[in-house]
PABA-90973 format. One record per atom (N, C-alpha, C): x, y, z; residue in one letter. Coordinates in steps of 0.05 Angstrom, whole numbers, plus 32768, in hexadecimal, padded with zeros to 4 digits. Layout:
N
XYZA/...
END
This chain:
367
833D80EF8073M/833880E68058M/833880FD8045M/833C80F7802BA/833D810C8017A/832E81027FFEA/832881147FECK/831B810E7FD4K/832880F77FC5K/831780E37FBEG/832280CB7FB0G/832980B47FC3G/832B80B97FDDD/833180A47FF0D/831980917FF3D/831E80787FF8S/830880647FFCS/830A80588017S/82F4804D8021F/82F5803F803AF/82E280268038F/82E880138048T/82DA7FFA8047T/82BE7FFB8054T/82B07FE68051S/82947FE4805AS/82917FEA8078S/827C7FFA807EE/82747FFE809AE/82597FF1809FE/824E7FE3808BA/82337FD9808DA/82317FC380A2A/821A7FC380AFK/82147FAE80C2K/81F67FAA80C4K/81ED7F9280CCK/81D17F8C80CFK/81C67F9980E8K/81AE7FA380E6V/81A07FAD80FDV/81917F96810AV/81977F918123T/818D7F798131T/81787F7F8146T/81737F99814CD/81607F9E8161D/81437F9F8156D/81307FA28168D/81147FA0815FD/81097FB88152D/81197FCC814DR/81107FE3813CR/810A7FDA8120R/811A7FC78116A/81177FBE80FBA/81027FA980F8A/80EE7FAE80E8L/80D97F9A80E3L/80DE7F8B80C9L/80F27F9480BAK/80FB7F8780A2K/811A7F8680A2K/81277F758093P/81447F748092P/81507F8F808CP/81617F99809DT/816C7FB4809AT/818A7FB5809ET/81987FC3808DL/81B47FC88090L/81B97FE58098L/81CB7FE980ACQ/81D6800480B1Q/81EE8006809FQ/81EE801A808DL/8203801C8079L/821C802C8082L/8218803E8095T/822E8050809ET/8231804D80BCT/824A804F80C5D/824F804D80E2D/826C805680E7D/8270807080E9N/828C807A80EAN/8290809080FEN/827D80958110G/828180AA8124G/827B80C6811AG/826E80C88103A/826680E280F8A/824A80E080EDA/823E80F780E7H/822380F780DCH/822580F080BEH/821280DF80B5N/821080D68099N/81F380D88091N/81EE80DD8077R/81D380DD806DR/81D380DA804FR/81BC80CF8045H/81B980CF8028H/81B080EA801EH/81AD80EE8004L/81A481097FFAL/8188810E8002L/818081277FFFY/816681318009Y/814E81217FFFY/81388123800DL/812081148008L/8119810E7FEBL/811981237FDAY/8111811F7FBEY/8129811E7FAAY/814181237FB4A/815981247FA3A/816281077F9DA/816881017F84P/817280E67F7DP/818B80E07F8DP/818B80C97F9BT/81A280C27FACT/81B080A97FA3T/81A5809C7F8EF/81B080837F83F/81BC80887F67F/81D2807C7F61A/81DE807C7F47A/81E0805F7F3CA/81E6805C7F23D/81EA80427F17D/81D280307F1AD/81BA803B7F17G/81A2802B7F19G/819C80207F35G/81A9802C7F49G/81A580237F65G/81BC80147F70G/81D280107F60D/81E980017F6AD/81FC80127F7BD/81F9802D7F78T/820B803F7F87T/81FA80537F96T/820280597FAFL/81F5806D7FBFL/820680867FC1L/81FA809D7FBBI/820780B77FBFI/81FE80C07FDBI/821280C77FECF/820A80D08007F/821D80E58011F/821580F18028V/822481078034V/822E80FD804FV/824781038056S/825280FB8070S/82628112807BS/826181148096G/8271812880A4G/828B811D80AFG/8293810680A6R/82AD80FB80AFR/82C3810F80A7R/82D6811380B8G/82EA812780B3G/82E2814380BDG/82CA814580C9G/82C1815E80D5G/82B2817080C3G/82B0816B80A9V/82A0817B8097V/829081698084V/827A81748079Q/826A81648067Q/82768163804BQ/8277814A8041N/828081468025N/826F81308019N/8272812D7FFEF/826381187FF0F/827480FF7FEDF/826680E87FEEY/827280CE7FEBY/826080BD7FD9Y/826C80A87FCER/825C80947FC0R/826280797FCDR/824D80687FCEM/8250804E7FDAM/824780387FC6M/825880247FC2D/8251800D7FB2D/82407FFB7FC3D/82277FF77FBBL/82147FE87FCBL/82187FCA7FC8L/822C7FC17FB8A/82327FA57FB6A/82447F9D7FCEA/82597FAD7FD3D/826B7FA67FE9D/826D7FBC7FFFD/825E7FD27FFBF/825B7FE8800EF/82757FF78012F/82887FF68000T/82A080078000T/829880237FF7T/82A580378001S/829E80537FFAS/82B680637FF2S/82B180787FE2T/82C680897FD8T/82BE80A67FDCT/82D080B77FE6Q/82CB80D37FEAQ/82CC80E17FCFQ/82B780F27FCAI/82B580FF7FB0I/82BE811C7FB1I/82B9812A7FC7T/82C181467FCAT/82D281497FE3T/82E1815F7FE4D/82F181657FFCD/82F081847FFFD/82DC818D800DS/82D781AA8010S/82CD81B0802CS/82D181C88035K/82C681D0804FK/82AD81E2804CK/82A481E68034G/828E81F98030G/827681EF8021G/827181D58022I/825B81C98013I/824181CA8022I/822C81D48015F/821081D1801FF/820581B88013F/820981A28021A/820281888015A/81E481838016A/81D581908027G/81B9818B802AG/81A981928011G/81B281A48001G/81A381AD7FEAG/81AE81A37FD0G/81B9818B7FCFS/81C781817FB8S/81B5816F7FA6S/81C081687F8FW/81B081587F7CW/81C481467F6CW/81BC812D7F67Y/81CC811C7F56Y/81BC81167F3CY/81CA81187F25L/81BE81127F0BL/81CD80FC7EFEL/81C080E57EF9E/81CD80CE7EEDE/81D680D47ED0E/81C780E47EC2K/81CE80EA7EA6K/81EA80F57EA3K/81F181077EB5T/820B81147EB5T/821F81077EC8T/821580F67EDAR/822480E97EF0R/823380FE7F01R/822481137F06R/822F81297F17R/821C812F7F2ER/822881387F44I/821A81437F5BI/821B81617F58I/8205816F7F5CY/8203818C7F5AY/81FE81977F76Y/820B81AC7F7EY/820A81B57F9AY/821481D17F9DY/820F81DD7FB4W/821A81F77FBCW/823481F27FCBW/824982017FC3E/826182037FD4E/826582207FD9E/825F82297FF2K/825E82457FF9K/824B82537FE6K/825482667FD5T/824282757FC4T/8242826A7FA7T/824F82537FA2A/825182497F87A/823F82307F84A/8231822F7F6DV/822582177F64V/823A82067F56V/823F81EE7F60K/825481DE7F54K/824981C27F4DK/825881B37F3ES/825281987F38S/826B81877F39S/8268816E7F3FV/827F815C7F40V/827781417F33V/828A81367F23D/8286811D7F16D/828C81077F2AD/827980F47F2EI/827D80E07F43I/829180CB7F3BI/829A80CA7F22D/82AE80B77F19D/82CA80C37F18D/82CD80D97F0AT/82E780E67F07T/82ED80F97F1ET/82D981027F2DL/82DB81157F43L/82E281317F39L/82DF81367F1FE/82E481507F14E/82CE81637F1DE/82D5817B7F25E/82C2818F7F2EE/82BF81A67F1AE/82A881B37F1AA/82A481CA7F09A/829381DF7F18A/829981F87F15T/8288820E7F20T/827682187F0AT/825C82177F10L/8247821E7EFCL/823E823B7EFFL/823F82457F18Y/823282607F1DY/823D82697F38Y/824482837F39D/824C828F7F53D/824882AD7F51D/823382B67F5EE/822D82D37F5FE/822E82DE7F7BE/823C82D07F8DG/824182DB7FA7G/822B82D67FBCG/821882C47FB7Y/820482BD7FCAY/81FE829F7FC9Y/81F182947FDDQ/81EA82787FDDQ/81CB82767FDDQ/81C082687FC9G/81A482647FC7G/819B824B7FD7G/818382427FD0G/8178822B7FDFG/817D82107FD2G/816D81FD7FDAY/816F81E27FCFY/816D81E37FB0Y/817F81D57FA3L/817F81D77F86L/817781BC7F79L/817181BE7F5FS/816981A77F4FS/817581AB7F33S/817681957F24V/818281957F09V/816F81897EF5V/816C81967EDES/815A818C7EC9S/816381707EBFS/815081607EB6C/815681447EAFC/816A81427E97C/816C81587E88D/818081587E72D/819B81637E7AD/819D816B7E94G/81B681757E9EG/81BD81917E96G/81AB81A07E89R/81B281BA7E7FR/81AD81D17E92R/819C81CD7EA7F/819581E37EB8F/819681DB7ED6F/819C81EE7EE7V/819A81EB7F04V/818782017F0DV/817681FA7F20S/8163820D7F2AS/8162820D7F49S/815C82247F55F/815B82277F72F/814C82417F79F/814482437F91G/8138825C7F9BG/814D826D7FA8G/814982887FA6A/815C829B7FB2A/814E82B57FB9A/815782C27FCER/814C82DC7FD5R/815382F07FBFR/814082FF7FB6C/814683137FA1C/815B83277FA9C/815C832F7FC2E/817083427FCBE/818C83377FC9E/818F831C7FC8D/81A983107FC5D/81B2830E7FA8D/819F830E7F96V/81A583097F7AV/81AC83237F6CV/81C383267F60P/81CA833F7F52P/81B683457F3CP/81AD835F7F3BG/819B83687F27G/817F836E7F31G/817883657F49F/815D836C7F54F/816083857F65F/814D83987F62D/814D83B07F72D/813B83AE7F8AD/813783C47F98E/812883C47FB1E/810A83BD7FACE/810083BF7F94D/80E483B87F8FD/80DF839A7F94D/80F5838A7F94F/80F2836E7F98F/80FB83657FB5F/80FD83797FC7A/810483727FE2A/80EE835F7FEEA/80F7834A7FFBG/80E583378007G/80DB83217FF3G/80E383247FDAH/80DC83107FC6H/80F182FA7FC3H/80E982E47FB7F/80FC82CF7FB1F/80FB82CA7F93F/811282C37F88A/811482BC7F6CA/8117829E7F68A/810A82947F53L/810F82797F4AL/8125827B7F35L/813D82747F3CM/815482787F2BM/815882607F19M/816182647F00V/8168824F7EEEV/818482557EE3V/819682427EE8V/81B282457EE1V/81B982327ECAV/81C8823B7EB6A/81D182297EA1A/81E882187EACA/81E581FE7EA9A/81F981EC7EB5A/821481ED7EA6A/821581FA7E8ED/822E81FD7E81D/823D82167E89D/823182247E9DG/823F823C7EA8G/823A82557E98G/822882547E85S/8225826B7E73S/821382817E7ES/8206827D7E95G/81F682937EA0G/81DF82897EB0G/81CF829C7EBAA/81B782967ECBA/81A282AB7EC7A/818982A37ECDH/817482B77ECDH/815E82AF7EE1H/814F82C37EEBP/813882BC7EFCP/812082B57EEBP/8114829E7EF0A/80FC82977EE2A/80E482A77EEEA/80E482AA7F08L/80CF82B87F16L/80DA82C87F2DL/80CC82DC7F36A/80D082E97F50A/80B682EB7F5EA/80B382DF7F75V/809A82DD7F83V/809C82E77FA0V/808682F07FACP/808782FB7FC7P/808582E67FDDP/809382D07FD9F/809482BB7FEEF/80AE82AB7FEAF/80B5829D7FFFR/80CE828D7FFER/80CB82757FEBR/80DD82737FD8V/80DE825D7FC5V/80F182477FCFV/80E7822E7FD0S/80F882187FD9S/80EE81FE7FCDS/80FB81E87FD4H/80F581CD7FCAH/80F381CD7FACH/810681DA7F9FV/810681DC7F82V/810E81C17F76V/80FD81B77F63Q/8102819D7F56Q/80FB819E7F39Q/810E81967F28F/810881937F0CF/80F881797F08F/80E781787EF4S/80DA815F7EECS/80EF814B7EE4S/80EB81317EEAP/80FE811D7EE1P/80FC81177EC3P/80E881227EB5V/80E5811C7E98V/80E381357E87V/80DB814C7E93D/80D781657E83D/80EC81797E8DD/8100817F7E7CP/811681907E85P/810E81AE7E88P/80F581B57E82R/80ED81D07E84R/80DA81D47E9CR/80D181BF7EA9L/80BD81C17EBEL/80CA81C07EDAL/80C281D47EEAI/80CD81D67F06I/80B681D67F1AI/80B981C67F2EL/80A781C67F45L/80B581D47F5CL/80A681E67F6AF/80B281F37F81F/809C81F97F95F/80A482027FADC/809082077FC2C/809282237FCDC/807C822B7FD8W/807A82437FEAW/808282398005W/809B823F800DE/80A682358026E/809E8246803EE/809982398054G/80938247806DG/808482358080G/807C82408097S/806C823180A9S/80538227809AS/804D820D809CW/80378202808CW/801D820F8093W/801A821880ACQ/8001822680B4Q/7FFE824180A5Q/8014824D809DS/801282688091S/801582688073S/801682518066V/8019824F8049V/7FFF8246803DV/7FF28258802EP/7FD782518023P/7FD8823F800AP/7FEF823F7FFCQ/7FF1822F7FE3Q/800E82267FE1Q/8014820D7FE8R/802F82037FEBR/803C81FE7FD0R/802E81F07FBDM/803B81E57FA6M/803781F67F8DM/804D81FA7F7EW/804D820B7F66W/805E81FE7F50W/805982057F37T/806A81FC7F21T/807082147F0FT/808682117F00S/808D82257EECS/809E82187ED6S/809E82247EBFD/80B1821C7EABD/80CB822C7EB0D/80E082267EA1I/80FA82337EA7I/80FA82517EA0I/80E782597E90D/80E582767E88D/80D182857E99D/80C182787EAAG/80AE82857EBAG/8095828E7EABG/809282857E93T/807B828D7E83T/8062827C7E88T/806682647E93E/805082537E9BE/8054824A7EB8E/8049825A7EC9A/804D82557EE6A/803382597EF5A/8030824B7F0BG/8019824E7F1CG/801782397F31G/8002823A7F42P/7FFE82277F57P/7FF8820B7F4BP/800281F67F59L/7FFC81DB7F51L/7FE581D17F63L/7FCE81CE7F57G/7FB681C57F66G/7FAB81DC7F78G/7F9881D57F88F/7F8B81E87F9AF/7F8D81DE7FB6F/7F9881EE7FC8Q/7F9B81E67FE4Q/7F8481F37FF4Q/7F7481E28000N/7F5D81EC8010N/7F6781FB8028N/7F56820E8032P/7F5E821F8049P/7F64820F8063P/7F5781F78066N/7F5C81E8807FN/7F6F81D0807AN/7F8181D48067E/7F9281BE805EE/7FAF81C7805DE/7FC181B58066L/7FDE81B98064L/7FE981A58051L/7FFA81AF803FR/8008819D802BR/802581A3802BR/8035818F8024G/805281948022G/8062817C8019G/807D81818019H/8091816D8011H/808A81607FF7H/808381717FE3E/807B81687FC9E/8093815C7FBAE/808D814A7FA7F/80A2813D7F98F/809681337F7EF/80A681327F69F/809E81257F50F/80A081077F53F/808D80F87F48T/808F80DB7F46T/80A380D57F30T/80AC80BC7F2FA/80C280B47F1DA/80BB80B97EFFA/80A280B67EF8S/809980BB7EDCS/809780D87ED6S/809680E97EEAG/809281067EE6G/8075810D7EE1G/806480F97EDFA/804880FF7ED8A/8039810B7EF0A/804281057F08R/8033810E7F20R/8046811A7F35R/803981297F47V/804781347F5EV/803B81287F77V/804B811E7F89G/804181147FA2G/804681287FB8G/803681257FCEY/803981377FE5Y/802B812A7FFDY/802F81368014H/8020812C802BH/80158144803AH/8003813F804EG/7FF88156805DG/7FE3814D8071G/7FD581618079S/7FC0815C808DS/7FAA8171808BS/7F93816B8097R/7F7D817E809AR/7F7A818680B7R/7F6F819D80BCF/7F6E81A680D8F/7F5581B780DCF/7F4D81BA80F5H/7F3981CE80FDH/7F4581DE8114H/7F3881F58119L/7F418206812FL/7F3182008148L/7F3F81FE815ER/7F3181FC8178R/7F40820C818DR/7F32821381A2K/7F3D822381B7K/7F48821281CDK/7F61821881D5A/7F6E820981EBA/7F7D821E81FCA/7F77821E8216D/7F8482318229D/7F81824E821FD/7F6A82548214G/7F658270820CG/7F70827781F1G/7F7D826481E2E/7F88826B81C8E/7F7E825781B3E/7F7B8260819BY/7F73824F8185Y/7F8B8240817AY/7F8882268176I/7F9D8216816AI/7F9182068153I/7FA381FE8141A/7F9B81ED812AA/7F9F81D08133A/7F8981C18132E/7F8A81A5813AE/7F8681938122E/7F988181811DD/7F96816F8106D/7F7D815D8109D/7F6E815A80F3T/7F57814980F3T/7F5A813280DFT/7F6F813280D0G/7F74811C80BDG/7F8E812080AEG/7F98810A80A3W/7FB2810A8096W/7FB080FC807BW/7FC181028068F/7FBF80F7804EF/7FDA80F8803FF/7FDC80E7802BV/7FF080EB8015V/7FE080F07FFCV/7FEC81017FEBG/7FDD81097FD3G/7FEE81057FBAG/7FE081037FA3L/7FED81027F89L/7FDD81157F76L/7FEB81257F67I/7FDE81377F54I/7FED81367F3AI/7FDF81387F24N/7FED81387F0AN/7FFE81527F08N/801481507EF8E/802681677EF7E/801981807EEBE/8002817C7EDDD/7FF481937ED2D/7FDF819E7EE5D/7FDD81937EFDG/7FCA819D7F11G/7FAF818F7F12G/7FAB817C7F00T/7F92816D7F00T/7F9581547F10T/7F7E81477F15G/7F7E812C7F21G/7F89812B7F3EG/7F84813F7F4ED/7F8E81407F69D/7F7F812B7F7AD/7F8D81187F86H/7F8081037F95H/7F9080FE7FAFH/7F8180FB7FC5Q/7F8D80F77FDFQ/7F8580DC7FEBQ/7F9880CE7FF7F/7F9380B58005F/7F9380BB8023F/7F7D80B78030E/7F7B80BD804DE/7F8B80A8805DE/7F9B80B28070C/7FAC80A18080C/7FA380A3809EC/7FA8808E80ADP/7F9F808D80C9P/7FB0809D80DCP/7FC580AA80D3G/7FD680BB80E4G/7FEA80CA80D3G/7FFC80DA80E0P/800F80EA80D1P/802180D880C0P/802780E280A8T/803880D38096T/805580DC8097T/805A80F6809DG/807581008099G/807C8102807CG/809681068076H/80A08108805BH/809980EE804CH/809180F08033S/808980D98024S/809780D98009S/809A80C17FFDQ/80A580BD7FE3Q/809780A67FD6Q/809780A57FBBM/808A808F7FACM/809E807D7F9FM/809780647F9CN/80AA80527F8FN/80AA80577F71N/80BC80497F63F/80C0804E7F47F/80AA80427F36F/809D802D7F40A/808580227F33A/806C80337F37A/806E80467F4AE/805880597F50E/803F804B7F5AE/804280377F6BD/802B802A7F76D/802D80277F95D/804280347FA1L/804780307FBDL/805780497FC7L/805180517FE0L/806080687FEBL/806E805F8004L/8081806F800DV/808F806B8026V/808F80868035V/808E8085804FC/808E809E805FC/809F809A8078C/80A280B08088D/80B480AE809FD/80A780B480BAD/808C80B480BBK/807F80B580D5K/806C809D80D9K/8062809280C4G/8053807980C6G/803B807A80D9G/802F809180DCG/8018809480EEG/801F809B810AG/8038809C8111G/804080A2812DG/804080BF8133G/803480C6814AH/803480E28153H/804D80E88164H/805680D58173E/806E80D88184E/808580C98177E/809E80D2817DT/80B580C78171T/80B780A98173T/80B1809E818BA/80B38081818FA/80A08071817DA/808B807E8174E/807780708163E/807D80738145E/80908084813EQ/8094808B8122Q/80A680778114Q/809E807180FBS/80AC805D80ECS/80B0806580CFS/80C5805B80C3V/80C6805A80A6V/80B18044809EV/809D804C808FA/8087803A8089A/807E803C806CA/807680268061L/806980278047L/804D8032804AL/8043803E8035I/802780468034I/801B8038801BI/800980258020R/7FFD8017800AR/7FE280238004R/7FDF80307FECP/7FC4803A7FE4P/7FB080237FE3P/7F9A80277FF1H/7F8580137FF1H/7F6A80217FEFH/7F5F80227FD7G/7F4780327FD2G/7F4C804F7FD7G/7F3E805B7FE9E/7F4280787FEFE/7F54807C8007E/7F6080678011R/7F7180698029R/7F8D80608024R/7F9F80698036G/7FBB80608036G/7FBF804F804FG/7FCA8037804BV/7FCE80248062V/7FEC80238068V/7FF280288082F/800E8028808BF/8019800B808FF/803280078087E/80407FEE808DE/805B7FF58098E/805F7FF680B2P/80797FFE80BEP/80907FEC80B5P/80A77FF980B0L/80BF7FEA80A8L/80D57FEC80BEL/80D7800580CAF/80ED800A80DDF/80E5802180EFF/80E5801C8109F/80DF8031811DF/80F880418121F/80FA80588114H/811480668111H/811D80768129H/810B8080813AG/8114808F8151G/812480A8814BG/811F80B48134A/812E80CC812CA/812880E4813EA/813D80F58142S/8139810C8154S/812B81238145S/812D8124812BW/8122813A811AW/813081558120W/81478155812DK/8153816E8135K/815F817D811EK/8169816F810AT/8175817C80F2T/816A816D80D9T/816E817A80C2Q/8166816D80A9Q/8174815280A6Q/818D815180AFG/819D813880ADG/8192812280BFG/8180812880D1A/8174811480E3A/8158810C80DAA/814F811780C4H/8135811080BAH/813880F680A9H/812780E280ADP/812B80C9809EP/812980CC807FP/811680DC8075H/811480E18058H/811780C88047H/810680B4804AP/8109809B803CP/8106809D801EP/8115808D8010Q/8113808B7FF3Q/8114806D7FEBQ/810880667FD5F/8109804B7FCAF/812380497FB9F/813080327FBCR/8145802B7FA9R/813880267F8ER/8145802B7F77P/813880297F5DP/812B800F7F57P/81347FF97F63D/81267FDF7F5ED/810D7FDB7F6FD/81077FEF7F80D/80EF7FEF7F91D/80EF7FD97FA5D/81057FCC7FAAE/81077FB67FBDE/81127FBE7FD8E/811D7FD67FD9E/81297FE07FF2E/81237FFE7FF6E/81248006800FV/812080228016V/8138802C8026V/81428044801EI/81598050802DI/814E8067803DI/815A806B8055F/815280818066F/816980878079F/8167809D8088T/817A80A6809BT/816D80AA80B6T/817B80A380CCT/817180A980E6T/818880AC80F9T/818480BC810FD/819880C18123D/819180B4813ED/8182809F813EY/817980938157Y/8191808A8168Y/81A88084815CS/81BF807C816BS/81CF80938176S/81C780AB816FG/81D680C38178G/81E380D18160G/81E880C3814BL/81F380CE8132L/81E280C6811BL/81E080D78107S/81D080D080EFS/81DF80BB80DFS/81D280A580D8N/81DD809180C7N/81C9808880B3N/81D2807A809EI/81C180728088I/81BA8055808AI/81A1804E8084Y/819780338087Y/8189802B806DY/818A80108068L/817E80058050L/816D7FED8059L/81527FF08054T/813F7FDB805CT/81357FCC8044T/81347FB28046T/812A7FA18030T/810C7F9D8035T/80FC7FA18020L/80DF7F9E8023L/80D67F818023L/
END
């Protein structure tokens, strides 16, 4: 296949007992397929079109799927795309992504491509401001031209002008910057994380404006607490996350961190109003619906793979109640095998990816 080529529906109903709700498998072509990353918008046209990644042809490229008849069209044709760190913006109708060392964008209708930035290195997961003017990502300072040895071991929060006119570092910090996300309503506000082993990160969530003049930790992370996989809610008013609490105990002569509780949390984007809903087991990655009254996760309280499900989390008082939708059986071996569920914009369906069949494929479950 080549850029612009289309193919007919591969969709089929899931009939085994994994599915607790009506579920369609959307892709089935002998290659790995997945929707865009956990917090990256993966729907276009108000939910009528799915933007996805497929390895058909032996390399990863972007495709769009019409969810009315499930026909798909290839959008890019490249051998150097880092599809995992991409972003779709409905305002511009473009996908933004790394192709080798270049930040590029492609129009999902005309398939026209543009190079926005290329300084000879590849940064991390990127995001695009809601007005389409800026792209941001984390990068090692030693890779970015202009930083000297004083910044060795530091990471920069880079901001690139989407019109190709230049770039600047908003911040340079002594930890790895990742999970960079622009607010869906404020084009100057960026959410990012201190990336690393969760046990070794004392403060996961941070925010900054595009100039780095208003930056700092988002909320306060307690010493016996792990937080992560943060995301903006659809209104941009809050940030969601999940995590656990732990205590130390000795096992076989060594101290280990043992989970004592799990939660999903919501905090206002200014750091106030931090609230956690206690859950009866691990949640895994979580996302919130567009009405902001329901969450979905990809572990559903299960400790072992066979017990793990894409599940709703219904806030009930101070607790989160699991409602399993699909026992996904994911291997978790690669990012492409993580379910990473998202709500369709009408909040009536959930999309996710799993490789329980041996290949990663995309599924759509009706609530």
